[in-house]
N, C-alpha and C positions, 0 to 999 in steps of 0.2 A: 504494500500500500504506500509506503514511504517513497518507493521508486517512482510510482505513478504521480504522486504529488510533486516530486522533484522534476520529473519530465514536463509536467504541466507548467510549472514555474518557468522552466527554461524556454518552453514554447511561447509563453506570454512575453517574456523579456525579449526574445528574438523578434517577435512580431512587432512589439513597440519600437524597438531599435530600428527595424527595417522600415517601418512607416515614417519615422522621422528622418531617414536617410534615403530618400527616393531619387536622388539626383543621378543622372547618367554618368557612368565611369567607363574608361577605356581599359580593357583587359588585354594584356600582352603575355603570350605564352609561346616560347620558341619562335616559330614563324607566323603564328596566328595573332591577329589584332582584331578585336571587335568591341563594340559598345553595348553595355547592358545597364539596367537599373541597378543601383547599389543594393536595393532591397532584394532583388533576385539573386545577386551575387552572395549576399549574406545568407539568405535562405538556403541556397544550394550548398554553400560551404558547411553550414550546420547539418544539413541533411546528409552530406557525404561523410562528415565526421561521425555522426551518430551511427550511420550504417557500418563504417569501419570499426567503431568501438563495439557494436553489437556482434559483428562477425568475430572479432578477437575474443570477446567474452565467451561466446559459444564454443570457440575453438579451445580456449583454456579450460572450460568446464568439461568438454569432451575428453581432453588430454588428461585431466586430473582423474576423471572417472575411469579412463583406460589404465592409468597407472595403478589404481586401487585393485583392478582385476588381476594384475600380474603378481 
């Protein structure tokens, strides 16, 4: 339950921050250059970070469970 509350607080904070920073920004990565709203960049960054953290957490949990079986 505490994890759900923590996640909801993070979502609200990111949403508030994104809405206050809606200016267009230029993104440069290697040879790519494109413009996007800062709100979209922030949202996608948080989403990618959360996805990677979830994958790592599941991997570590699976690895720990696998070690207990040995």
